[in-house]
Backbone bond lengths (Angstrom), bond angles and torsions (degrees), N, CA, C in turn:
res aa  C-N    CA-C-N  psi(-1)  N-CA   C-N-CA  omega(-1)  CA-C   N-CA-C  phi
1 M - - - 1.548 - - 1.516 112.21 -
2 A 1.243 117.76 137.42 1.433 123.75 -173.71 1.618 109.63 -77.39
3 P 1.304 118.05 154.44 1.499 119.13 -178.86 1.467 108.53 -55.45
4 L 1.354 117.17 152.70 1.480 124.82 -179.36 1.486 107.42 -93.37
5 K 1.344 118.65 89.93 1.455 124.54 -170.96 1.452 119.94 -74.36
6 N 1.373 114.64 -32.22 1.477 120.57 -178.29 1.581 111.36 -94.88
7 V 1.332 115.64 111.51 1.449 116.34 -168.24 1.529 105.19 -126.31
8 I 1.342 116.41 134.06 1.520 122.99 179.14 1.542 103.40 -117.41
9 I 1.387 112.18 131.54 1.523 117.65 -171.43 1.585 105.88 -115.75
10 L 1.280 116.22 131.82 1.442 123.76 168.60 1.527 106.35 -103.64
11 G 1.353 114.17 124.51 1.488 117.18 -176.48 1.511 110.27 87.07
12 A 1.298 119.35 32.24 1.424 125.06 -175.99 1.481 117.86 -69.66
13 S 1.335 118.19 -12.78 1.403 125.61 -179.74 1.591 114.46 -98.90
14 G 1.324 115.02 -1.19 1.416 120.19 -178.33 1.512 116.24 -81.68
15 N 1.434 114.33 -169.42 1.400 118.38 -178.16 1.522 115.45 -59.81
16 V 1.355 116.47 -42.12 1.407 121.03 174.28 1.429 115.42 -81.01
17 G 1.379 115.46 -33.92 1.436 124.39 -176.28 1.521 113.53 -58.78
18 K 1.309 115.26 -50.72 1.469 116.66 -179.31 1.494 119.29 -55.62
19 P 1.363 115.91 -49.47 1.415 115.83 178.22 1.519 110.97 -72.34
20 A 1.294 120.81 -28.94 1.463 122.25 -179.68 1.576 108.93 -66.99
21 V 1.397 115.29 -40.37 1.435 119.94 177.99 1.562 107.62 -60.21
22 D 1.234 117.75 -48.62 1.554 122.57 -177.77 1.527 108.35 -60.18
23 A 1.260 115.49 -50.86 1.463 117.88 -175.81 1.577 113.34 -64.67
24 L 1.314 116.73 -39.61 1.477 122.54 176.32 1.486 109.78 -62.26
25 L 1.288 119.63 -47.61 1.460 124.19 178.85 1.477 113.05 -60.03
26 K 1.327 115.42 -44.79 1.440 122.97 178.31 1.585 111.09 -61.63
27 A 1.254 117.55 -34.90 1.432 123.93 177.78 1.597 114.12 -82.05
28 G 1.241 115.29 -3.07 1.488 118.22 175.39 1.548 114.63 91.66
29 F 1.330 117.95 17.61 1.431 117.73 -178.10 1.585 107.86 -85.74
30 N 1.362 115.36 154.38 1.431 120.69 172.31 1.503 110.86 -87.34
31 V 1.309 120.03 113.80 1.437 125.08 -170.43 1.526 113.71 -109.89
32 T 1.328 112.81 125.92 1.419 118.53 173.17 1.607 108.82 -119.54
33 A 1.372 112.58 134.47 1.422 118.26 178.20 1.582 108.77 -99.19
34 L 1.344 118.33 116.18 1.412 119.51 174.48 1.532 109.42 -86.84
35 T 1.344 114.61 116.25 1.520 118.15 -175.73 1.465 111.62 -124.87
36 R 1.342 116.80 152.19 1.491 121.15 171.42 1.439 110.74 -70.01
37 K 1.358 117.10 151.44 1.443 122.27 -178.66 1.533 112.94 -66.11
38 S 1.376 117.48 -19.54 1.448 120.28 175.17 1.504 114.04 -85.94
39 S 1.374 116.16 -4.02 1.502 119.92 -176.86 1.531 108.99 -79.36
40 S 1.378 111.03 147.75 1.472 119.90 -178.63 1.629 108.68 -116.72
41 A 1.393 113.56 12.21 1.394 117.72 -176.56 1.511 114.15 -61.06
42 K 1.322 117.02 144.68 1.546 121.75 178.60 1.505 107.11 -114.23
43 F 1.313 112.48 148.91 1.586 120.31 179.46 1.487 108.66 -137.07
44 P 1.369 113.78 163.17 1.422 120.34 174.60 1.589 111.90 -51.89
45 S 1.299 114.56 152.94 1.476 119.06 -178.25 1.482 112.56 -61.83
46 E 1.345 121.29 -23.16 1.438 123.51 -177.50 1.540 110.74 -77.36
47 V 1.339 118.13 -11.73 1.465 123.53 -175.57 1.521 109.71 -86.43
48 K 1.343 121.12 127.47 1.397 122.01 172.68 1.504 106.92 -82.04
49 V 1.295 118.15 138.84 1.505 123.33 176.74 1.504 113.36 -107.93
50 H 1.258 115.47 125.77 1.539 118.34 177.57 1.482 109.66 -121.55
51 N 1.335 118.26 114.70 1.429 125.88 -175.72 1.564 112.83 -89.98
52 I 1.279 119.11 140.13 1.407 121.96 171.44 1.522 110.62 -139.52
53 D 1.329 117.41 170.64 1.455 117.91 -179.74 1.617 111.27 -66.84
54 D 1.365 111.16 152.91 1.400 120.34 -175.14 1.582 119.48 -49.43
55 D 1.353 111.93 -32.45 1.383 114.29 -177.84 1.477 117.12 -92.69
56 Y 1.356 116.50 18.63 1.487 125.22 175.54 1.550 112.75 49.42
57 P 1.337 118.14 57.81 1.461 119.48 -178.35 1.502 111.43 -63.54
58 S 1.362 116.45 145.69 1.465 123.14 -169.57 1.504 112.25 -63.35
59 D 1.320 116.03 -31.30 1.517 118.16 -177.22 1.477 109.75 -72.99
60 Q 1.341 116.06 -37.37 1.457 120.80 177.80 1.558 113.27 -70.99
61 L 1.324 114.42 -38.97 1.432 119.21 173.45 1.530 112.63 -55.55
62 L 1.380 111.00 -48.22 1.488 118.33 -178.27 1.494 109.29 -58.00
63 A 1.285 116.07 -45.63 1.508 120.65 -175.19 1.586 106.67 -66.30
64 A 1.317 117.62 -39.77 1.476 119.14 178.77 1.490 117.08 -65.39
65 F 1.368 112.31 -31.53 1.491 120.60 -176.25 1.512 113.22 -86.27
66 K 1.295 120.65 -11.94 1.462 123.71 175.95 1.538 111.04 -59.64
67 G 1.322 113.99 126.81 1.412 119.97 177.49 1.588 112.89 85.73
68 Q 1.336 118.30 -0.62 1.460 117.08 -179.85 1.557 107.21 -97.74
69 D 1.288 111.64 146.26 1.521 119.72 179.54 1.533 109.23 -86.14
70 A 1.338 117.73 -33.41 1.449 118.29 -172.91 1.586 113.08 -146.06
71 V 1.213 114.41 143.18 1.489 119.84 176.96 1.509 107.71 -114.29
72 L 1.394 114.18 122.62 1.502 123.64 172.11 1.465 108.61 -102.14
73 N 1.368 113.39 103.10 1.469 118.40 -177.82 1.516 110.36 -94.01
74 L 1.320 117.89 107.17 1.453 121.24 178.30 1.518 113.54 -109.95
75 L 1.338 115.59 13.73 1.532 116.88 174.33 1.456 111.98 -64.72
76 P 1.266 117.13 152.03 1.497 122.78 176.83 1.542 107.72 -62.10
77 P 1.335 116.52 132.69 1.466 118.51 -175.92 1.539 113.00 -85.64
78 V 1.358 114.00 56.75 1.415 121.57 178.29 1.472 113.76 -73.65
79 S 1.497 113.30 -43.71 1.426 116.58 -178.21 1.532 107.53 -109.32
80 V 1.294 120.78 114.97 1.397 124.38 173.81 1.589 112.68 -60.68
81 E 1.328 110.93 -38.75 1.491 117.12 -179.38 1.570 110.83 -61.71
82 Q 1.317 116.22 -43.40 1.485 121.96 176.94 1.477 111.62 -58.39
83 H 1.367 118.53 -50.25 1.424 120.06 -179.71 1.443 113.92 -67.13
84 N 1.336 122.49 -33.20 1.400 124.65 171.62 1.541 113.03 -62.24
85 G 1.352 112.72 -38.53 1.450 118.62 177.75 1.507 109.96 -64.21
86 I 1.287 118.49 -34.04 1.498 122.54 -179.76 1.488 108.24 -67.73
87 A 1.314 114.78 -40.78 1.496 119.66 179.36 1.532 109.90 -67.23
88 D 1.357 118.38 -41.32 1.465 120.28 176.24 1.523 112.36 -55.57
89 A 1.362 113.00 -47.34 1.476 117.04 -179.99 1.477 113.05 -63.56
90 A 1.319 118.32 -39.80 1.447 124.14 177.97 1.533 110.97 -60.69
91 A 1.285 117.36 -48.92 1.449 121.47 176.16 1.497 114.36 -58.50
92 E 1.317 112.28 -44.01 1.539 116.24 -179.27 1.518 111.64 -67.20
93 A 1.335 118.62 -30.89 1.460 125.65 -175.08 1.551 107.76 -83.17
94 G 1.266 118.75 -6.91 1.516 121.23 179.77 1.489 116.02 80.97
95 V 1.419 111.93 20.11 1.510 115.25 174.14 1.520 110.04 -65.56
96 K 1.360 116.12 142.51 1.439 123.02 -176.83 1.475 115.89 -87.16
97 R 1.350 119.42 -29.08 1.418 123.10 -174.42 1.526 113.56 -147.44
98 I 1.228 117.49 135.59 1.445 123.19 174.76 1.559 109.29 -123.83
99 I 1.306 114.87 132.88 1.439 122.65 174.53 1.507 110.21 -110.47
100 P 1.421 115.59 104.74 1.494 120.18 -172.90 1.506 114.26 -71.18
101 S 1.264 117.24 169.44 1.476 122.16 -177.11 1.557 105.68 -84.66
102 E 1.288 115.35 71.62 1.496 121.59 169.02 1.588 109.04 -91.56
103 F 1.302 118.80 -91.29 1.459 118.40 173.03 1.478 115.02 50.39
104 G 1.403 113.92 55.71 1.505 119.29 177.40 1.439 109.51 -173.14
105 S 1.282 114.45 -129.46 1.542 120.76 179.12 1.500 112.79 -74.69
106 D 1.343 115.11 167.30 1.440 122.30 178.66 1.497 112.77 -78.96
107 T 1.391 115.23 85.53 1.444 118.42 178.89 1.518 117.42 -67.82
108 S 1.319 114.21 -8.77 1.495 114.65 177.73 1.535 107.69 -77.54
109 N 1.254 119.81 -9.96 1.498 122.80 177.81 1.537 109.75 -92.03
110 P 1.259 117.97 114.65 1.420 120.10 -176.20 1.597 114.57 -58.98
111 K 1.321 113.54 -28.19 1.433 115.30 177.05 1.510 114.29 -69.16
112 I 1.324 117.47 -24.69 1.473 118.89 175.37 1.534 107.85 -74.12
113 V 1.298 120.32 -40.68 1.448 118.89 177.57 1.526 111.70 -66.19
114 E 1.307 120.01 -31.24 1.399 123.31 173.35 1.514 113.07 -65.58
115 L 1.356 113.12 -40.38 1.480 124.00 179.45 1.562 108.70 -66.26
116 I 1.383 115.49 -47.56 1.480 121.91 -176.07 1.505 106.65 -126.93
117 P 1.310 120.59 84.29 1.522 124.82 -174.05 1.454 114.14 -53.10
118 M 1.382 120.45 -33.39 1.376 118.40 -175.74 1.603 113.94 -68.11
119 F 1.310 113.67 -7.58 1.519 118.87 174.21 1.557 110.36 -80.88
120 G 1.324 119.99 -1.91 1.385 121.98 179.41 1.491 110.80 -65.45
121 G 1.331 119.15 -32.65 1.420 124.45 175.72 1.534 112.49 -58.10
122 K 1.391 115.98 -46.22 1.390 119.95 -177.97 1.587 109.79 -66.12
123 A 1.287 118.32 -36.69 1.430 125.90 177.80 1.560 109.60 -60.68
124 A 1.342 113.90 -45.40 1.454 119.09 179.75 1.530 112.86 -65.52
125 I 1.339 116.06 -36.95 1.462 117.43 179.14 1.545 111.84 -66.71
126 T 1.321 114.24 -40.08 1.511 117.21 177.70 1.552 112.29 -65.69
127 R 1.363 115.77 -34.49 1.474 119.59 178.87 1.415 106.56 -64.11
128 Y 1.352 120.76 -40.40 1.449 125.60 -175.68 1.542 109.56 -66.08
129 L 1.325 114.86 -38.88 1.472 120.46 -179.78 1.509 110.06 -61.35
130 K 1.295 118.11 -33.89 1.471 123.27 179.41 1.487 109.58 -63.29
131 T 1.296 120.78 -27.51 1.539 124.81 -177.65 1.566 105.43 -76.97
132 K 1.312 118.18 -16.72 1.534 119.28 -174.84 1.566 109.78 -92.11
133 E 1.335 116.01 -12.47 1.453 117.66 -175.79 1.554 113.36 -51.92
134 S 1.333 118.77 -37.62 1.444 124.43 -179.38 1.545 112.01 -66.62
135 S 1.187 117.82 -18.29 1.491 126.35 -178.95 1.494 107.92 -83.74
136 G 1.233 123.03 -16.85 1.476 126.52 -175.18 1.453 114.29 105.10
137 L 1.297 119.59 -3.55 1.499 126.61 179.03 1.484 106.12 -86.99
138 S 1.307 119.81 115.54 1.396 125.60 173.27 1.537 110.96 -97.17
139 W 1.278 118.90 166.41 1.481 121.44 178.20 1.499 110.77 -142.73
140 T 1.398 115.17 158.28 1.463 122.84 172.94 1.528 104.53 -140.56
141 A 1.385 119.38 127.06 1.377 126.41 177.26 1.570 106.09 -107.36
142 I 1.273 110.98 121.81 1.553 120.30 178.21 1.498 111.77 -94.71
143 V 1.327 117.43 117.44 1.457 124.95 175.19 1.519 108.31 -104.15
144 N 1.389 115.91 114.81 1.464 117.47 -176.02 1.560 110.52 -124.64
145 G 1.278 118.14 4.28 1.499 117.30 179.98 1.572 109.64 71.76
146 A 1.327 115.10 -148.23 1.466 117.07 -179.09 1.530 107.66 -80.74
147 F 1.325 115.09 150.12 1.483 120.62 172.86 1.530 107.39 -75.01
148 F 1.340 117.95 103.54 1.495 118.60 -172.26 1.534 114.89 -61.83
149 D 1.340 114.71 -54.13 1.449 117.19 -179.26 1.509 115.32 -61.37
150 W 1.298 113.64 -47.79 1.502 119.60 177.60 1.603 111.22 -66.01
151 G 1.327 117.54 -34.48 1.439 118.53 -176.32 1.544 108.77 -77.24
152 L 1.378 115.21 -26.04 1.485 114.78 178.94 1.518 111.61 -78.70
153 Y 1.360 118.68 -41.34 1.464 114.83 -177.57 1.516 117.13 -86.01
154 T 1.335 115.85 -8.38 1.431 120.11 175.30 1.554 111.20 -94.02
155 G 1.275 116.41 -14.99 1.499 122.25 -176.47 1.536 110.57 88.56
156 F 1.350 120.01 4.16 1.461 118.38 -178.88 1.549 112.58 -63.01
157 L 1.289 119.50 -28.42 1.444 123.17 -177.46 1.523 110.30 -86.91
158 G 1.339 116.79 0.49 1.499 117.15 172.89 1.564 113.17 108.49
159 F 1.343 116.91 2.69 1.494 117.35 -172.70 1.568 108.49 -118.71
160 D 1.285 115.66 127.53 1.471 123.49 176.79 1.449 108.26 -98.25
161 L 1.289 120.51 105.32 1.432 126.28 -168.85 1.585 111.88 -72.81
162 K 1.365 111.26 -22.16 1.481 116.64 -177.95 1.540 112.48 -83.30
163 T 1.375 113.47 -42.75 1.463 117.58 -178.79 1.508 113.36 -96.82
164 H 1.355 117.67 -1.18 1.406 120.79 -177.68 1.470 113.17 50.51
165 T 1.354 112.23 52.73 1.530 122.69 176.33 1.513 106.00 -123.67
166 A 1.357 112.68 139.59 1.470 121.68 -178.81 1.541 106.41 -120.61
167 T 1.381 112.79 140.26 1.467 119.64 175.66 1.543 101.21 -109.95
168 I 1.261 121.47 109.80 1.464 125.64 -178.24 1.461 112.57 -103.50
169 F 1.325 117.01 123.95 1.438 123.25 -176.34 1.545 109.19 -86.15
170 D 1.311 114.06 125.92 1.443 122.45 -178.41 1.601 111.35 52.29
171 A 1.339 117.87 -126.55 1.427 122.09 -178.48 1.560 113.48 -79.94
172 G 1.410 113.54 -17.17 1.459 119.30 178.64 1.533 112.96 82.14
173 D 1.364 115.34 10.70 1.479 118.77 -176.89 1.488 111.79 -111.43
174 A 1.338 118.27 14.16 1.491 118.35 172.32 1.486 112.31 -71.44
175 A 1.317 118.66 122.12 1.522 122.09 179.40 1.480 104.93 -80.31
176 F 1.320 112.39 137.19 1.463 123.37 172.11 1.496 118.10 -135.38
177 N 1.302 122.79 155.40 1.436 125.63 -178.01 1.477 106.25 -93.08
178 S 1.387 111.39 145.07 1.494 117.71 179.56 1.484 111.07 -149.93
179 T 1.285 117.16 153.51 1.507 123.37 179.90 1.453 113.61 -143.24
180 N 1.316 119.66 132.16 1.425 126.03 170.49 1.481 115.07 -57.66
181 L 1.259 117.99 144.47 1.526 121.23 -179.72 1.456 112.37 -58.39
182 T 1.366 116.59 -37.01 1.489 118.07 -178.60 1.518 111.09 -67.15
183 D 1.332 112.22 -35.10 1.576 116.28 174.05 1.438 111.87 -68.31
184 V 1.290 121.84 -35.49 1.495 124.63 177.41 1.560 104.69 -63.70
185 A 1.323 118.57 -45.75 1.494 122.24 -177.62 1.500 108.98 -62.88
186 Q 1.358 119.82 -45.00 1.445 119.87 179.46 1.522 113.41 -64.01
187 T 1.413 116.12 -31.76 1.383 120.85 177.21 1.559 112.36 -63.88
188 I 1.402 115.70 -37.93 1.369 123.32 178.19 1.550 109.89 -61.50
189 V 1.324 113.65 -45.47 1.440 121.41 172.77 1.564 116.08 -55.10
190 S 1.319 111.22 -44.51 1.500 118.76 -179.50 1.521 111.01 -65.59
191 V 1.451 115.26 -42.76 1.459 118.07 -177.96 1.512 107.60 -62.06
192 L 1.410 122.15 -45.17 1.345 122.30 -174.55 1.607 112.75 -73.23
193 S 1.335 111.18 -21.87 1.503 113.30 175.52 1.528 114.92 -85.90
194 N 1.299 115.46 -9.56 1.436 122.22 177.25 1.516 110.57 -135.84
195 P 1.385 114.59 64.06 1.419 118.29 -174.44 1.513 115.11 -67.23
196 E 1.337 121.93 -28.72 1.408 122.81 -178.62 1.566 108.53 -69.53
197 G 1.370 116.78 -42.94 1.413 120.96 -175.37 1.504 113.79 -75.42
198 T 1.315 115.42 -14.21 1.544 117.68 -175.75 1.578 115.00 -117.86
199 A 1.370 112.12 13.54 1.452 118.65 -173.72 1.550 111.36 -75.46
200 N 1.341 112.59 131.70 1.527 122.38 167.42 1.477 110.23 57.54
201 K 1.355 113.65 50.13 1.530 116.98 177.58 1.582 106.40 -154.56
202 F 1.305 109.62 165.95 1.524 118.04 171.65 1.461 107.14 -91.69
203 I 1.344 114.36 138.00 1.496 122.88 174.68 1.561 107.11 -107.98
204 Y 1.298 114.98 125.71 1.372 122.94 -175.59 1.564 113.04 -109.29
205 I 1.384 117.09 111.59 1.435 119.05 -171.21 1.545 107.83 -132.71
206 Q 1.403 113.08 158.18 1.420 118.68 172.78 1.536 107.19 -155.45
207 T 1.350 115.23 149.07 1.434 119.71 168.61 1.480 110.31 -83.51
208 L 1.289 114.30 -32.29 1.512 121.06 -178.08 1.557 109.10 -166.93
209 K 1.276 118.55 155.93 1.452 130.73 169.34 1.498 109.55 -111.48
210 T 1.317 120.64 123.97 1.409 118.76 -176.59 1.581 106.93 -150.04
211 T 1.350 113.17 -173.13 1.386 120.90 173.88 1.521 111.95 -129.31
212 Q 1.283 123.15 167.42 1.511 123.64 175.97 1.449 112.22 -62.21
213 N 1.347 117.61 -38.06 1.462 116.97 -178.38 1.527 111.26 -70.11
214 E 1.327 120.02 -30.44 1.449 120.13 174.39 1.520 111.15 -71.14
215 I 1.297 118.66 -36.31 1.441 120.91 177.59 1.529 108.19 -61.42
216 L 1.307 113.73 -48.38 1.435 120.42 -176.40 1.514 109.25 -55.55
217 A 1.308 117.44 -47.72 1.519 124.22 -178.92 1.524 107.75 -57.40
218 A 1.349 115.14 -44.75 1.470 119.86 -177.36 1.522 111.66 -68.32
219 L 1.294 116.19 -36.23 1.450 120.97 177.48 1.588 112.62 -66.76
220 E 1.240 112.60 -42.20 1.448 122.31 179.15 1.524 109.87 -61.08
221 K 1.340 112.42 -46.76 1.522 118.25 176.91 1.528 112.58 -64.33
222 S 1.447 118.80 -40.37 1.407 117.37 179.89 1.499 114.93 -71.84
223 T 1.323 117.40 -35.51 1.465 123.02 -175.68 1.586 111.66 -86.99
224 G 1.418 114.83 -20.67 1.437 115.26 -172.87 1.448 116.07 69.06
225 K 1.337 118.23 21.09 1.424 122.89 179.35 1.529 116.05 -131.09
226 K 1.337 112.62 150.35 1.432 114.34 177.89 1.535 110.30 -84.25
227 W 1.258 121.62 124.60 1.496 124.02 -174.98 1.520 109.88 -85.12
228 T 1.424 111.95 150.30 1.485 115.84 170.09 1.535 109.27 -81.43
229 V 1.307 116.74 136.66 1.446 123.15 -176.35 1.538 110.36 -112.73
230 N 1.314 117.27 123.48 1.448 118.69 170.33 1.605 105.62 -116.77
231 K 1.341 111.05 146.45 1.505 117.33 -173.15 1.598 109.18 -105.98
232 R 1.270 116.27 149.33 1.393 128.19 177.57 1.494 115.12 -146.51
233 S 1.272 119.95 147.90 1.404 124.53 178.66 1.551 110.76 -91.26
234 A 1.438 113.03 128.71 1.411 118.84 177.53 1.490 111.51 -60.49
235 A 1.294 117.02 -44.02 1.510 120.19 -178.70 1.534 111.49 -63.95
236 E 1.310 117.02 -34.99 1.519 121.21 178.67 1.501 106.44 -66.87
237 A 1.339 118.22 -44.37 1.484 123.76 -178.40 1.537 108.78 -57.86
238 R 1.327 116.91 -49.87 1.454 121.18 176.59 1.497 115.23 -57.50
239 Q 1.297 115.72 -40.91 1.425 123.31 178.16 1.486 112.99 -64.22
240 T 1.373 113.70 -48.58 1.474 120.55 178.29 1.537 112.68 -61.24
241 G 1.365 113.60 -44.22 1.467 116.77 177.30 1.475 114.07 -63.80
242 G 1.324 118.41 -41.07 1.399 121.70 -179.51 1.481 112.76 -67.34
243 E 1.312 117.97 -38.47 1.472 120.64 175.35 1.513 113.13 -64.21
244 K 1.286 115.75 -36.89 1.536 120.79 178.78 1.531 108.10 -64.78
245 L 1.330 112.07 -47.55 1.468 116.75 -174.44 1.507 109.39 -65.35
246 G 1.303 117.60 -37.70 1.500 122.97 -179.72 1.544 107.16 -62.38
247 K 1.283 119.93 -18.60 1.535 118.03 -178.41 1.566 105.23 -108.24
248 G 1.313 115.44 13.99 1.448 115.42 173.70 1.499 115.91 86.83
249 D 1.415 114.01 5.52 1.505 120.87 -174.64 1.512 108.65 -92.03
250 M 1.328 114.60 104.16 1.485 118.23 -176.39 1.570 114.02 -67.37
251 S 1.394 114.80 -10.48 1.466 115.38 178.14 1.513 111.06 -67.92
252 G 1.295 117.78 -8.13 1.476 120.60 179.22 1.559 115.44 -79.64
253 I 1.368 114.86 -9.06 1.410 119.33 -178.22 1.539 114.82 -63.84
254 P 1.329 118.73 -46.73 1.525 114.95 177.66 1.462 113.12 -61.37
255 D 1.315 123.21 -38.66 1.478 122.32 175.21 1.491 114.88 -59.72
256 L 1.388 112.92 -41.09 1.435 116.51 -176.52 1.487 113.09 -68.27
257 I 1.356 113.76 -38.43 1.512 120.48 -177.13 1.504 107.48 -76.20
258 T 1.344 122.36 -48.89 1.462 120.07 179.73 1.501 112.03 -65.44
259 G 1.197 118.14 -30.61 1.528 122.79 178.96 1.504 106.22 -67.55
260 G 1.330 119.73 -30.20 1.463 120.06 177.96 1.530 110.37 -80.78
261 I 1.329 114.51 -46.65 1.471 120.04 178.50 1.524 114.63 -50.99
262 F 1.381 114.51 -45.93 1.410 119.69 -175.85 1.538 112.94 -98.41
263 S 1.330 117.88 26.26 1.451 120.54 -174.33 1.482 110.78 -83.49
264 G 1.391 118.65 -19.56 1.426 118.13 -175.58 1.531 113.41 80.13
265 E 1.327 117.35 -0.16 1.466 125.06 174.81 1.506 108.38 -58.39
266 P 1.308 121.21 126.72 1.514 123.35 -178.85 1.528 110.30 -59.11
267 A 1.319 117.47 -32.48 1.473 118.10 -178.63 1.503 112.42 -65.29
268 A 1.333 115.65 -21.28 1.480 118.28 -179.45 1.523 113.39 -73.88
269 D 1.322 117.18 -10.36 1.443 121.50 176.58 1.519 113.00 -104.98
270 Y 1.379 115.02 82.97 1.457 119.34 -173.62 1.560 110.43 -68.51
271 A 1.302 120.76 -23.30 1.469 120.83 177.40 1.625 107.29 -58.20
272 T 1.314 117.28 -32.25 1.416 119.65 -177.41 1.585 108.70 -89.30
273 T 1.366 117.58 -45.92 1.392 120.92 -174.87 1.553 113.95 -72.20
274 R 1.377 115.10 -38.86 1.427 120.33 -174.99 1.557 114.64 -108.22
275 G 1.345 113.56 -29.86 1.460 118.53 -170.57 1.529 112.92 84.29
276 L 1.355 111.39 147.05 1.487 115.90 -173.28 1.543 111.83 -86.88
277 T 1.313 114.93 153.74 1.521 119.83 173.85 1.510 107.57 -118.61
278 N 1.301 118.26 30.92 1.458 123.55 175.05 1.483 110.21 -52.42
279 D 1.334 119.99 -44.84 1.518 123.69 -177.27 1.584 109.00 -62.12
280 L 1.272 116.95 -38.62 1.442 113.80 -177.51 1.500 116.50 -68.29
281 V 1.335 117.04 -25.14 1.451 122.08 176.11 1.520 115.13 -104.05
282 G 1.350 117.39 3.68 1.436 124.06 177.03 1.486 113.71 73.01
283 L 1.340 119.01 33.36 1.482 120.13 -175.72 1.523 105.35 -104.09
284 K 1.380 114.03 135.48 1.399 122.53 177.82 1.555 108.30 -108.01
285 E 1.359 115.41 145.57 1.479 118.53 -177.78 1.580 103.39 -82.67
286 A 1.309 111.94 161.58 1.448 120.81 -179.73 1.529 112.60 -124.81
287 P 1.326 116.50 145.55 1.546 121.65 178.38 1.490 107.36 -60.27
288 L 1.301 119.50 141.68 1.441 125.33 175.81 1.526 115.42 -51.81
289 Q 1.424 113.12 -52.67 1.490 114.60 -178.85 1.439 112.02 -58.55
290 Q 1.350 120.66 -39.28 1.456 123.50 179.37 1.526 110.56 -62.83
291 A 1.337 118.67 -43.98 1.410 121.35 177.23 1.464 115.53 -61.97
292 V 1.340 117.60 -43.73 1.523 121.72 177.22 1.505 108.69 -64.87
293 D 1.324 120.05 -40.66 1.421 119.07 -178.41 1.523 114.70 -63.43
294 Q 1.315 110.34 -37.89 1.586 117.87 177.48 1.443 107.84 -62.16
295 V 1.306 124.24 -40.01 1.413 125.72 -175.92 1.494 108.28 -69.19
296 L 1.374 114.58 -49.21 1.538 117.13 178.74 1.531 111.16 -56.98
297 Q 1.257 115.35 -43.80 1.526 119.04 -177.62 1.549 108.79 -64.74
298 S 1.329 116.55 -40.70 1.512 116.27 177.05 1.480 116.71 -66.90
299 Q 1.288 116.79 -16.05 1.495 119.58 177.99 1.507 108.72 -103.90
300 G 1.279 122.18 11.20 1.418 125.20 170.00 1.581 112.44 79.55
C-alpha cells in the first residue's frame, strides 16, 4: 500500500497538532487543517485550511474529507458521539486511515480505564473504529504515555522549572512511559508512510521510561541546585480529580491523570505489559539526562 499523502487534521493548532503539521510538511505530505469557523488559528502557508461550523455537522465533515487519504483526529475526546460521527464521515468519504485522539495511556487495557475512568471514552471510540474496518476505513491508535517535554516545562509532571520545586507522588519511584512531542509527530509520519504495517492496531512508543526521582536527580544535576521537594499521594490526587470531574469541574483532569501515571500500577507501564513498537516506526529512545537538558535549553 502506498503512503497516505493527503492528510486532514482536526485540532492542528494544539500540542500534538503543531509538531505534527511541521513533521508532515517536512516529509512531503499534503496537509489540510480542518478548523471551526470561530477559530483564529494560523498555520504555515503550505497548509490548506478548510473551515466548517463549530458543531462539526456531518455533511460538512463529509465534504471536507473527500479526496483525503487520512484523518488525524486530535480533538479532545470529550464526546464519543462526536468522534464516532467523524469516523462515519471519514468512512463515507472513502478515507483510508484514521488516527484517533489517543496519544496517552493504553486504553486497550481495562485496568487503565478502571484506574482513570475518563479514558473510557477513548476506549469506546477505538471500539467503534473497529466496526468500520469492513467499510475500508483502517485505524491506528498511538500510545505514547506522558508528553515528556511538554510535561516537564509546563509542570504537569510535578516540576516547577522556575522555582526549582518538585511535587513528588508517593515514594517517587513509580516508573512511567513518556514521549517527546517531536517523537510523537515523527511516529504519525511513520504510520502514514507505512499504512500496511500499521493498520488496525495500537502502536506503543516511548522516548524514555523513568521515575520522578530520576527526573529530580537529572534536574538537580543540570541546574546545579538542590530542589525543594513537596510530597503528595497519588491515590489522593485521583480521588480529588475524580470528585471534581463528577461535579463537571474540568480542572480535576490533571490530578486524575497524574495520579494514575504515578500510581505504580503495573498496567500503567505498557512497555512491560504490551511491548514497544518503536522499531516499527523508527523511533529511538533517548537518555534521560539528554532529554532533560534539551527541555531546559528550550526554555532558556
